[in-house]
N, C-alpha and C positions, 0 to 999 in steps of 0.2 A: 675548788669543787667541782665537781660532776653532779649532775643533775641525772634522773634516770631517761630525763630524752637527749642527753649529750652523752651517756655511755656508750663508746665503741660498739658498735655490733661485729666488727671484725678489725683487728689491727692492723695499720700499715705492712709490717713487717709479713705478719699472716697471709694477708691480699697477695704478695708479693711471692712470698712461697708457695703456695699453691696454685696463680696463674702468674710464671715470671714472664709470659712472653706480653701478656698486657700491658705492662708499666715499658716495659719494653720498645714495643711500637710507640707508643706515645712520646716516649722520650726521643725518639727517632723522628716523629711528627716535629719535635720541638727542636730539635738538633738542626733539621732542614730549614726552621724559621731562623735560627740563628745564623746557620748558615748563608740566609738569603743575603744577610747584608744588614736587614731592617734594625734600626736602632733598639739595641735592648733594653733602655730605659723606658722609650715607648711601648714596647711589648710587655713588660711589667706594668705599667697602668693599666694596661687593655686588660691585661689578667687580673689584675686589682678589681676593676669596676663590674667585669662579670663573675668573678667569685663575690663579689661584695650582691648582686643581685640575685646569683642564683643561692646565696646564704650559706655558701660551703666556709665554715670556720677555717677549717684546716689549710685551703686553697690561700683563704684570705690573710692567714699568718706568715704561711710558706712564701708568697709574692710580697708581702711588707719585708719580709726578712730579705727576699734578694734584691728589692727595692732598694732599700737603704745602702746593702753591700755595694750597690754601682753607683749610688752618690744621686738618686733622683729623689729632689730636694723635697723637706719635711712639708711643707707647707703646700706643695702638690698631693701628697700619700695624705694629708688631713681633708682635703678638700677634694679628692677625687669622685666621692658619691654625687657633689654637687658644681661637679665640670662647668655646665653650663652658667651657673651664676657666680662663678668664684673670681674670672677676669685675671688668672693667671696661667692658663692653656694656652700653648699656641696653635695656631689654626689648623697645624697637622695636629695638633694632639688633638683638638677637639674633631676633627673630620673622623679622626682614626677612634676614638670614643664613642661618636654617636654610630659609627657602621659597627662597632661592637654592642651596642644597646640593641641594635634593630635586629643582629644577626641572633643572637640571644633570646631574642623576642619573638621570633620568628615562627614559631608554634600556634603564637595566639594572632600575629597582625602580617600581613604581608609586606616584605622589605620593600620601601618606596623609592623608586628612581631617584626620587629628591637627594637620598641620602647618599646613593652611588654617586650621582652626578657631582656632588659637591668633594666627595671621596678622590672621584678620578681627575677635580683641578688640582691635588695637591700631591699625588702618589701616580707612578708608574705601574703597569699593569703588575710587573713582577714584584713589586709592594704591597700591591691589594691582594695579589695572590699570597703572598705571605702573611700578611693582616689575616685575611680570611682563613687561612691555616691555622694561625695561632689563637683564633677565636673559638673556632671547630675543636681547637686540642684542649683549652681551659675549660671547655665546656662539658668536654668528654669526662675531662679528671673531676669537675666539681661533680657529677654525678655520682661516679664512682664513690671521690672523698668523702662528698656529703649524704650519699644515703649509706654510707658503711660507716660513717663516724668516727672518722681515723681522728687519733687526738690531735691538736693544732701544735705545727712545732716551735713554743715559746721558746725565745731565746733566753738564754742566763745573761743577767746585765751584773754587770762589778760592779762592787760596792765603793762607796769613796775612802775606805781604810784597803780595796784589793780582792777583797774575798769575792766570792759570787753569792749570788742569790738564787 
């Protein structure tokens, strides 16, 4: 049920129809990250975490759907918001999630060298470039989808009798 605060300002299809070059440009950035060879499960965890920080319901649901499709473990999806304390994320995932958080919050606080140094121990320069681009891109998507309140893409679930909910 929509409340006044969750009623879309502009629907996704209206946005895309009115300014098709914007989503196309953001998709091109996403394709560049995908083509970089960076692990897609890792990028989905990053996109999910950034979307949680930014409070973008559309992007949270979209990237949960994508992560499930890729086979990201449910326990990681459940605990990504508390990744530091969960004890189930690899060193690579932790470094990438820390990088995602500091870049997402860089308007409020300087990006610490220590976070970059930790990232640099585990990732090559090309991977860092791809991670940084993925984070910048999802932040842009969050600003668009969150501000315009796109309706989250809730997947339809099958009932035990085979019918859809």
